[in-house]
N, C-alpha and C positions, 0 to 999 in steps of 0.2 A: 504493500500500500504506500503510495507516494505521500511524503510529508506535506507536499503542497496541498493535498486534499484536506488534510487536517487544518492547515493554515487558512484555507478558504472558509472553513467553518469558524475558526477563531475570529476572522474578520467580520463575519455575519453576526456572531454573538456579541462582539464588542460594540457594534453599531446599534444593536437592538436592546431596548431597555425593558420591554414587556416580558413578563414571566412566561406567558403562554407561547409567545413567538419563540423565545429562547428554547423552550421545551421542544417545540416542533423542529427547530434547527438541529438541536443535539440528537433528537430522535432519528432524523433523516441520516445523520452521520452513522449512528449505531446500526441502522438497518443495512447499510452498505459496507460495514466493517467485517472483514473475515473473522470467523469465530475465534480462531487462535490468537488474533490480535485484540480482541475486545478488552481483556484486562488492562492492556497497555494504553489503548486509546481512551478508555474511561478515565484512567489515572491522568493522562496528559490533558484531557479536556477539563479536568478539575484543577489543573495547574500543579499537579503532583508528579513526582517521579517514583516515590516510594509509598506503599500502603500506609494508612493512618497509624497503624500500630507499630510501624517500623521506626527504629531510632536513627536510621541512616539519614544523613543530610548531604547535600552537595558540597557544603562548606564554601560556597561562592558568595562573598560579600560584594557590595558595590565597588569597593576599591580595587578588588581583584578583577572585576569585570571591566573596569575602566582601563586597567593594564592590558587586558585581553583585547579590547577594541583598538587600543593603540597599536599593539603588535600586528593585528589583522589588517588595519587600514593604513598604517604609516603615519597617522595623525599623532600629535603629542598628547600626553596624558592631560596636560592643562587645557588643550583644545577640547578633548572629550569631556572633561569636567565642566567646562563652560557651556557646552551643548546640553549637558545633563541639567545644569541649573536653569537653562532656558526652557527645556522641554519637560523636565520633571519625571522622565521615564527613560531608563537606559535602553529599553527595547526600541523606543522611537529614535534614540540616538544611533543605535546600531543600524536601523533601517535607513536613516538619512546618510550616514557615513558610507555605507556599502552602495547606496544608490548613486552617490556622487563620485565614488571611486570606480573608474572604468573597469569593466569586467575583464579587460586584457590582463590585469594584474591579479585577478582572483580566478583560480582554476576551478570553475564550477563543474559539479557533477550532480546527478539527480539524487536527492536525499530521500530515504525511506523512513517511515515511522519507526521501524525496528532499529535502524542504524542510529537515529537520533536518540531514541529511548535508551538503547543499550549503552551508548557512549556517555549519556548523562548519568546513568546509574553507576558507571565506572568511577565517577568523580568521588563517591563516598569511600572507595577502596584505596584511593591514592593517599598514602601517608608517608611520614618520615622525611628525611633530608631531601630537599629539592622538590617536595610535593607541590608547592605553590606553582613553580614553573611548569611542572608536568600537567597540572590542571589547566593552566593558561594555554599550553600547547594543544591540549585535547579539545578545548572549546574553540580555539582559534582555527583548528582544522575543520570543524563543522561550519564555522562562520565563513571560511574561505570558499566553501562549496555551496554557500547559501545565496539565494536571491534575497533582495532587501526585506520583503515581508517575512520570509523564513527566518532571517537573522533576528528580526524583531521578536519573534516568539521563542526562539532558542534562548535568547538572552533573558527574556522574562521568566521562562521556565527554569533556567539555571539559577537565577537569584530568587526563585520561588515567589514571584509577584506577577502572576499571569493577568489578573485584572480584566477578565471578560465577563464577570458576573454570573458564573455557574456555581451556585450554592448546592448543598446536598439535596435540597428539595427539588431542584430542577433536574438533577441527575436521576433521582428516584422517578420523577414523572416521565422523563425521557425514556427510561428503561421500560416503564409500564406501557407507554405509547408505542414504542418500537416493536415490542414482542407480545403485545396484546395480553398483558397480565395485570391483575388488580394491583394498584399502587400501594394499597395497605399491605399486601403480601410482600411486595418488594421492600417496603419499609421494615416490616417485621423481620424479614430475613437479614436486612442490614443491621438491625439492632443486635441480632444474635451473632452475626459474622460481618463486622464493619469493613467490608471491602466491596465497593460497588462494581469493581472490575469483575470479580468472581461472581457476584450476584447477576450481572448482565449476562455472563456466559451461561449460567444455570438457567436463567429466564429464556434465553434463545434456544438452548438445547433441550430443556426438559419442561419448560412452561411452568404453570402453577403447581403441578405435582412435584416438580423439583424444588420449588421455593418452599413448599410445605415441609420438605424433609430437612431444611436447614434448622439446626438445633444448637443448643449449648454444647461446647466441646472443651474439655480440659486443655489448657494451654493456649486457647484462643480467647482473647478478651472480648467482652460484650459491652454494650452501652448500658450503664447502670440506670436504675429507677431513681428519679429525683423528687425532691419535695418542693411544694409551692410556699410562698410567704403568706402568713396569716396576719391580719391586723392586730389581734390580741389573743390572749389565752382563752377568754370566754367564747370568742368567735370560733376558734379552732376546736374547742371541746364540744361545742354545740353541733358540730357537723356530722359526727358519727355516734352510733349507739354504744359500740364497744371500742374503747380506745386504750392504748398504752402510750405513756409518755416517756421519752428517753432524753438523756443529755445530748445536746448538739455540740460536738467537740470541735475545737479549733485545730484541725489537723489535715491529714491527707486521706481521701477516700481510697481504699485499697481492695482489690479483688485478690484473694489467695486461692490459687489453683494447685491442688495436691493430687499427684498420681504416684502412689506408693512412696518411694523415697525422693521423688522429684517435686520440688515446689517452685512455682513461678508467681511473681508479684506484678500486678498491673495497677496503674492509677486510673481515675475516671476519664482521663484523656488518652487512655490506651497505651501509655508509656510503660515499657518493661523496666521495672526498677529492682529486679531480683538481685543484681550485682551490688546495688547501692545499699541493700539492707540484709547482709548475711546474718545479722542477729535475729531478724524477723523470720528468716528461712529456718533457722535452728528452732526457734520457738514454735513455728508451725508444725515442724516434724514431731516435736514433743507433745504439743498441745492438741493436735487433731487426731482423734482416734480412728477415723475412717481412712481407708486406703485411697479412695477416690472421691473427692468432693471439691466444691467451690464455695468459699465463705466470703463474706464482706464485712467491712468495718471501717473505723476511722483510726488511723495511725497518728498518735500524738507524741511530741517530743517531751522529754523529762529533764528538768534541771537537776544535775547530780548533787548539787549542794543542798537544795531545799526539798527535793523529791516532788516538787510541784510541776505542773505542766508549763511549757514555754509556748510563745506565740508561733503560729504557723510559719511566719517568715523565717524564723531561725531553723525550724525543721526542714524548710525547703532547701536549705544549703546541702542537706544530705541527698535530696532528690536529684539535685543538679551535679553532685560530686561524682567524678569518674576516677579519682585517685585518692590515696591516703584514706581508704575506706575504713580500715581497722582503727585508725586514729579517730575518725569521726564517730565511730560506734561508742567510743569512750567519752568523747566530748559531748555528744548528744545522744544519750540512751533513749530508748523508745518504749512505748506501751501500746499494744493493739487492743482497741475496744471493739469487740465484735457485735454485730446486731442482725445479721441475716445469713441464710444458707440457701443457695439456689440449685445445687446439684449434689446428689448423694448416691454413691455406689451405682453409678450408671444410669440414674434416673433424674430427670429434670423435676424440680420442685416449683417451677414458675406458676403452675396452676393451683398450688396449695395456698390456703389463706395464711396471713402473717402469723396468726396464733399458732398454727401447725408448724410453720417454718421456724419460729422462735423456739418451740418445744424441741424440734429436731436439732437445732443448733446447740441447745443446752445439752442434749444427749451426746452430741458429737465432740464437744469440746472438753478437754481436761484443763481446768483453770490453773494458770500460773500467776498467782496474785501479783498485781502491780506490773505485769509484763504481757500477759496474754489472757484476756478475760472478757466477759460479757459486758456490754455497755450498761451503765446505770439506768435503771428503768423502774417504772411504777405503773400499776393498773389502779388508778385512783378511784376511791369510793365516792368522792364528792369534789366539788370545785375548791373547797378549802385545802384539801390534800394536794390538789394539783397546783394551787398557788404557792404553797410552801415548797414543793419540789422545784417549781419554776424559779423561785427566788434563789434557792440554793444553786441551781444549775447556772443561773445568770451570773452569780458571783464567781463560780469556779470555771465555767466554760463560756460558750457563746450564747447559750439559751437552751431551748428544748425542741424536740421533734414530737409532734402529736400524730400518732399513726392509727389508722383503721385496722383493727385486729382481723377483720373479715376480708381485707383486700388481698387480691392476688398480686404477684410481682409482675410489673409491666416495664420491661427494659426500655430505656430511652425516653421515658415519659414523665412529664409533670402533670399528673392526672388528678391531683387533689386528694389522693389517699394518704399522703404524708404532708404534714404542714409544719413549716418552720415558724417558731415564735422567738423573736429576739428583742432585747431592749432597744429602744429608739435612741440613736446617737445624735447629739446636738450638732447641727451643721456649723460650718466655719465660713467666715467672710475672708476671702483671700484675693490678692492682686495677681493679675497676669503680668509676669515680669519678663518673659521671653517666649518665643514661638519658633516653630520650624515649618518651612514650606512643605506642602504635601507633595504627593507623587501621583502619576497617572492622571485621572480625570480631575483630581483635586490639586493639580500642580500650580494653579493660579490662586489658591487659598492657603492660609496657614492650616497645617494638618494636625498639629499638637501644640499644647500650651503649657508652659511651666508656671506653676502656682507658687506664690510667695507670701510669707507673713513678715511682719515687722520684728526686728530683733528685740526691741523694747519700746516703752512709751516715749522715750526721749530721743530715740535713734531714727534716722531715716534710711537705715540699712535694711534691705529686704533679703530674706533667707528662703531659698527654695525648699518646698516640702511636698512636692508631688507633681505629676504630669497628667493633664486632661487631654484625651485624644480619641476615646471610644464613646459610643453611645450618643454622638451628636448627629443630627441630620445634615444633609448637604446645605440646607437653608441656614442652619445654625453656623456651620463652618463659614459660609459666605458672609453672614452678618457680622460674625466675630472679626473676620478679616477686615471688613470695612471699618469697624470701630477702631481697630488697632493699627491700620496702615499709617496713619498720621502720627503715630506715637513711636515710630522706629528710631532708635538711637544709633545703632550700628548693625551691620550685616556681615556675617562671615560664613561663606558657603551657603548652606541651607538654614543656618541658625540666625535668628534675629533677636537682638536685645531691644526691649521696649521700655518706654516710660511707664511706671507702674500706676497708671491712672484709672484703669478699668478694674473695678472690684466686683466680684461675683460671689454669690452664696453657693457653697459646695457641700454636697452630701457625700458620704463615703461609708465603706463597710467597717473599717477600723483604722486606728492609728498604729503604726509600727515604728520601732527604732530602725534607723537606716543610715549607714555611713555614706550612702550615695548622694544625699542632699546636705547642703550646708547647715540646715536647721537641726540635723540629726534625727529627723523624723520623716516618715512618708505616709501619705494617705493611701489606703488600699481601695482600689476601684472608685476613685473620685468621679463625681457626676455633677453637671451643671444643674442647679435648681432654678436660679433666676439672677438677673443683673441687679446690682445694688447701687443705683445712681445716687441714692441718698447718703452713701458712705464714701468719704474721701480716703479713708485709711482702712487697711485690713486689720484682722486680729493680730495680736502680738504672739511671739513664741511662747510666752508664759501660759497663754490659754491652751495651746496645743499640748504643752507639758502637763498641765493640770488634767486635761481630758484623757491623756495617755495614762496618767497615774490612776485616775478613777476607773479606767477600763481594765487595768491589769493588777492593781494593788492587791485585790483579794485572791488573785490566782497564784501569787508567788509564795 
């Protein structure tokens, strides 16, 4: 299959904004794709080279791609960087450079989907001394054989920013349309085996009967069931007849897959973190009585001095760590808080209610106190008991989960059968002190904004404490850019320093200690609530410190 056929589809998808039209375009591509290439084409159409659960990455950052384009086209790196600043997209830079470079100096040959895919996958295997140069050479070879449009998408795919608007829902609907299968069945299969490339192949070869056979498999992560937010405890408690309430821990959601002596660990984002947590692997081998099962829970970090829990941010250092693992197990010990079991001795438990699953979990687990145990829970007799449990949980962890005891497990769903109840955190008024130009279709707007507080009441020094960049609509990005353009003090590359005159009210999930920002603190998942034209000055650092202490003082 020619790569140019895929590029034609990319072009159509990029120009089209409507979901239905995008679905039709992708569906037409899938229909004419040879069966053996479906897994690769579906991945490439989603802007990926590796399946979601894979830890492999191309390792190609913008700087390396600029070097590659310089090598391929003969233009200097500073010229490429200038074009990148103007166009906001390295793919468009590649297209322009190769278009302007006469083809006499670029030895073109016809690229196939298989050649491009296989070569890009090779990037993750290139390691050691001289690896950067070898990666540059590999991509440069592809670009030297590319037409301008092909170069555009090879570059975008390499840096993992395809930007053609193909979300998972569009891929699901396109598979359904192309192979005439129910999209709910496609989605169910994907929840249990999150690889749309494989799902597309099954749908084409076996139809709905094949999709029905897709099931939980030990060693293959699935999309976990999720909770919705509830306004308050009373609202959550009133939703079901039979409830259990559990601590909501400030940790990492983990799937533990055990097959005899082999244990694998996956996060809710499908990352394989088995190597990062050898201590949890040992605990699972000791603490799980069954030979074959999949259990779930929240992994929390423990402060070895106080034996209390630590914030998620500190534990996340272990998730990201690839070396000095043994050292980290001593610095940040862990405790696994288990709350569900979905597979036991060859049988799926997805269709069992939560009461039954919790009972099975209790029978399957050998408690290792303070290390490997069941999450704290209560089946309350009345609202008074529930309130007392909630108050204790809010002081020690994030809050509680209110769960329907009669609910079946529904992978990948926020279906209202599990409800989160958390204390409401006081919003902050912060100034926008710098910004960064966006990329792709947002290249003419600021794409992210650094938030700052005042150092103290007599100082005019602003300290960064977080970055706002997700959850905004195109209209909000455009409006913010208009408000801030006249406040630019200096510009360096894509970074823009601003007069701190725009104050906004910011919500957030929690405050974390962070060496990344000058304030020493970072807002987790900040979000814009509203503009504060009535405020000339933002909150001071003292307020952030006080809120942080209130948030974590009782947990230490």
